[in-house]
N, C-alpha and C positions, 0 to 999 in steps of 0.2 A: 250632282246628278238630279234629274227631274224626278218628281214623285212617281210618274208612270213607269220610268225605267227602274227605279228602286223597287217598286212593288213587283215588277216582273222578276227581278233578281231573287226575291224571296218567295215567289209564287210556289205553292205546294208544300210549304213548310209548316202550315197551321196544323196543330194536333187535333185529334178527334174530340169533338165537344162531348161533355158529359153532363152531370147534374147541374142545373141552372142555379145561379145565385143572383140575388137582386142587384140591379145595375143602375148607376146614376151617371149621367154624362157631365164631365167637367172640362170646360173649354174645348168641347168637341170630342173628348176622349172618354169612352165608357170605362167606368171603374166600379169595382165591387162595392156594394153598400150593405154590408152585413157584419155581424159581430164575429170575433176571431174563432169562437167555438165551432159554429157551422162551417166556416171557411176551412178550418183545419180538417174537419171531418170529410168535407168534399175533396180536398186535395190529396188525402191519404186513402181514398176509396179504391185504389187499384187502377184507375183509368190513366192514360197518358195525358199529362197536362204540362203546360208551360206557363210560368207566372213571372210577371214583371211588376215593378212598383212605380208609382207616379208621385213625385213631390214637386215643389216649386221649381227646382233646378231642372228636373226632367221636362217639365212643361216648357221652360225656356228653350231647352235644347230641341224639343219637338217642334217648336215654332220656326227654327232655323235650319234643321237638319232633315233633308228629305228621306235619307235612308232610315234614320231612326223613326221618323214619323210613319214610314211604311212598315217598320218592324213591329211597333207596338200592337197593332191590330192582329198580328200573327200569334200573340199570346192568347191562351184560353181565358186568363184572368189578369187584369191589372188592378193592383191593390193600392188604396189611398195611403200616402205616407206623409205625415206632418201637418202642422197647423195651417200652412198655406193652402193645401187642398181643401181642408175643412172650411176655411174662410171663402174660398172660391165657390164651394157648394152653397154656403149660407147666402152669398150675394145673389145666387140664382134661385133662392127660396127653397133649397134642398137641405136636408139634415143627414149627415153621415152617421151611420150606426156606431162606427168605431174607427179610430185612427190605427191602421194596421202597419205602422212603420216597421221596416224589416229588422231593425236592431232588437226590438222586443218580440216581434211576431215569430221570427225564425227559431229562436230558442224554444218558444212554446210549441212550435211545430215539431221540432226534433225530439222534444220530451215525449210527445204523443207517439212519434214514430218509434222511439225506443221501446215503448210498451207494446207496440205491435210487432216488434222484432225486425223492423226495417233498418237498412244500412244507408250511410251517407258518404258521398265522395265530395271533397272540397277542391275546387279548381280556381286559382287566382292568387293575387297578392305577390309581394316580393318573396324571394327564396327564404323558406323557413316559416313564413307567416301562416300558410295554410296548415302546416303541422301543428303550430302553436294554437291556432284557432280550433283545430280538431280536438286537441287535448282539453281545451277549455269547455268545448261542447260536451265532452264526456263527463266532465265534472258537473255540468249543469243538468245533464240528462243521464243518470246512472243506467248502465246497461246498453247505451247507444253503441252500435257497431260502426266503426269507421272503415269504409271499404278501401279508402286510399286518399291521397292528396297529391297535388301538383301545383307548382307556382305558375303565375300568369305571365312570366317573361320567357326564359329559355324553355320552360315547361310546355309552352304551346307553340313553339316555333315549328316543330314537326307535328303538324296537325293529325296526320293519320296515326302516328304513334300515340298521341294523346287520346284520340278517340278510341283506339283499340284498348288502351290501358283502362279507360273508364268503363268500357263495355265488359271487359274480362273481369273486372272487379266484382261484378254482379250487384252494383249499387242500386238501391231503389230510388234514392234521391240524389240529385246533383246540384250543388250550390256553386254558382259561378260569380266570382268577385273580381271584375276587371274595370269597374267604373262605367258610368253612363257616358256615351252610348255604346262603347266597345262591347260590353257584355251582352247587350241585347242583340247587336249585330252578329256576334259570334254564335250565340245560341240559335238565332233564327236561321243562320246559314247552315248550321250543322245538325239541327234538331232531328232531321229524318234519319240520321246515322247514329243517334244517341239512344242507347237502350233504357236508361233509367226512366221510370214512369213519370217522375216529377222532376222538373228542372226549373230552378229559380235564379234570377239575376239579383244579387244581394248587395251590390255596391261596396261600401266601406265596412261591411260587417266583420270581415276577417281581421281588419286592423283594430277594431274595437275589442274583439274577443282575444286577440293576441297581445293586447296592451300597447300596441304601437301608437294608438291615439287614445287619449284619456277621454272617457265619456263624461258628459256634464253630470254634476251631482243631482240627486233626486229632486231637490227643491227646484232646480232650474228646469228639469224635465216637467215637473208638475205645473209650473207656471207657463209651460209651452214656449220656452225661450232657449231650447237646446241649440238652435242655430246661432244665437248670439254668443253662447259659450264657445262654439267651434270657431267663430270669428275671433274671439278674444285669444284663444289658444294658438291659432294659426292665421294671424292677420294678413300676412303677405299672400298666402295661398288662397285664402277664403274671401278676401275683400271684394274681388270681382263678382264672385258667386252670390254673396249675401248683400253687400251694400248696393250694388247696381242691379244684381239679379233679382233680389226681392222686389225692388221698385219696378222693374220690368214686368215681373209676374203679376204683382198687384195691379199694375197699370192695365194689363190685358184683362184681368178679372173685372176691373171697374168698367173698362170700355165695353165689355160684353154685357155687363149688368145694366149699364146706363140706357141701353135700348128700351124705349117704352116707359122709362121711369119718370116720376114727377120731378120737377125742379128741386123740391126739398130733399127727396131721396138721393138725387144725383149729388146735391151739395153734401149730404151726409157721407156718402162714399168717398167723395173727393177729399174732404177734410180728414176723414178717418185714415185714409191712405197716407196722406202727408204726415199726420200725427204719428202713425205707427212707424213710418220710416225714420222720423227724427227722434222719437222717444224710446225706441226699442232698447238701446243700451242703458239709458238712465233708468228705465223700468226694471231692468235686470239688477241694477245696483240697489234700487229701492227694495226689491224683493229680498236681497241678501241682508239689508239693514233690518228689515222687519223680523227675519229669522234670528238674527244675532241679538236683537233687543229683548225678545220674549219667546217662550216656547210655543210652538204651533206652526201651522202652515202660513205661507206668505200671502196667499190669496184667501179672501173671505167670500163665500158663496151664500146667497140668501134668496129665498123666493120673494119676488115682488109682483105687483099687479101691473100689467101692461095695457096696451090699447084694447079697448072694448072688454076690459076685465079679464083678459087672458093672462094667466100667471107665467112667469119665466124666471130663470136664474140670473141674478145680477152678480157681476164680478167687481170686487174692490180689493185694494191692498188692506190687509187686516190692520186695523188701528186700535183694536181692543184686545183684552185678554180672551183666551179661548172659551171661558165660561160666561162670556158677556150675555148671551141669550138667557141663561139660567138666572142671572142677576136682574134682568130687566124689570120683571114684575115688582121687585122690592124697591125699585128706584123711581117708579112712575110718579110718585108724589113729589119728587124733586124736579119735575119738568119745569123749564123756564118759559115754556110756550103754552099759552092757553089753547085748548082744543084737543083733538084726538092724537096729534103727532107729538111724540116724546122728544125732547131735546134738553140737555142739561149742560150748562157751562162748565161745571166742575164734576163731570162724570168720572167716578173712580175707576171705571173699567178701561179708560183710554190709556194706552201705553205711552212711554216717553217718545218713541219715534212716531207713534200715532198722533200725538199732539202737533208735531211739525207737519205731518202729512195732511192733517185736517186744516191747519192754519193756511196752507197754500193749496188746498184741494187736490193734493197729489194722490190721495187715496182713491180718487175717482178714475184715475188713468186707465185701469183695466177695462173700464166700460167702453173703451174704443172697440173692444172685441164684441160687445153687445150691439154696438152701432153697426159694425160690419155684418153681424149675423142677422140684423133686421129687428132685433128685440127693442132697440132704443134708437133715438135720433140724437144728433148733436145738441139740438135745441128742443125743449119741451118741458112739461111739468116733471118734477122729480118723481120717480117710481115709488109708490107707497106700499107698505106692508099689507097683507091680506086682512089682518085684524084692524088696521086703521080704516081700510076701505069699508069694512063691515059696519063701522060707526059713522060713515059719512052721512051728512044731511043730503037730501035730494039734489040740491044745487051743486054740490061738490062732485057729483058723478060726471058732470060735463068734462072735467079734466081728463077723464079716461077715453075721450073720443079721439085722441091722437097718441102717437108713440111717446112714452116718457123720454126725457132728455137728460144729458149730462149737465147742461146749463139752461137758463131760461130767465124769464122776467123776475121770478122770485129770487133767483140766485144773484142777479146783478142789482137787486134793490135792497139787499141787506141780509139775505139768507136767514139764519136762525133768529135774527133780531125781528123778523116779521112774524106776527101771530098767525094762527091758523086761518081765521076769517079773511085776513088781508091776503094771505097766500092763495086762497081759493079765488078771490077777486082777480088777482094777477093772472092766475092760470086760466081762468075762463076767458078773460080778456084776450090772452094769447091765442086760445083755441079759436075764437071768433074772428081774429084778424091775422092769422098766421100767413106768412108768405116767405119766399126765399130771401127777399130783401130784408124783411124783419129779422130773419134768422142771422143774416150776415151782420146786422147791426148789433144783435145780442152777443154774437161771438166776439166781436170787437170790444164790447163793453165788459165781457167776462174777464179779459186780461186785466183791466183796471180793478175789477172786483177782487180778483185773486191776489194781486199785488197789495191792495189795501188791507185785505183780510177782514173787512167789515162783516160782522155776523158769523164768522167762521169759528166753530169749535165743536 
């Protein structure tokens, strides 16, 4: 069906607009850019609203399905769901206030609804799944009133009967779980006849709540790799969506972002996309090893100084004990490097897994996310700590003229074996002569440096 015809099919189904929320456009689709608190308050304010979610898979379907593409704008709000949408926003120079993925967002929403005395109807899933999901929601939101439930197979074959049951239940909120794009098409087609004020398309939420599908452990969710967990749990069903689909999605994001970008930034995005596609599952395994080896989170976050002195949060796999920062001051005298940058070959804070990660520079892999967000480049000076920059001599400040990098002249020339003054010489030389060709050469040389392990500790 052509876009014009599909749009005509759904014409008139859009609900009444209410309180505005900040909006950011992702791949041509407006999405809400706000934290969950204000969003929930807006959705439960008594106005008629329709809410859909947008994740990487949804964006891929939108690119190919005219009816779904026409249905999305009929919602009052489309909420950003997952790391893919965050990365797409970052490539466009935007920052999303919060990832509003339905599996976490909807339980928060119904908890607030329960306090307001509002009721919920669940529609979708295999027979019995909606009822089990409803029971789980009541456990999560004490006092929540379940107005009814109906499966998404035989339960929706007689449309008029299903609509009458939902309306007669008096539900304030309708959750529809039929998968993308069926749920959005069903909602849009029948929204004018549905009485609940708030209607949401919630995808696989019922399966998670009912225990049909096991959700990723907290550690996997925190390192933003829940998609890789689902792929590992259901490889046959999810391979097309995640292995090929993620590549298609990121390809669209890069293609859109490349317009008007410098050759160096284009190279950054291209290399980061390829690296993320190849290394996603190994990174998930590394995160698990970090957690098994020592207590604490798999990812380490730290404030570093970026281009033009602007601070940002750098991501690394944690290679030290969780109290490493507290011990740093007492270890400064053991530094093996002259100058302001601390580095110790026999640092007691480094864990067993951390030693291996550092030996092969695997602890730096999460910085691919920093590159995609625009905080860093693939090639550039290493990002320094604020207290190190505060002690820089004037000539060292030139290294802040470009984005910091995962690799660079210093890294391929010996890393920690290079003293501070020599590091500054190398970094300023790079700043003055940087080009896409030089970056390609340094990327190729990085492979040799990682394998040799020279200066890595």
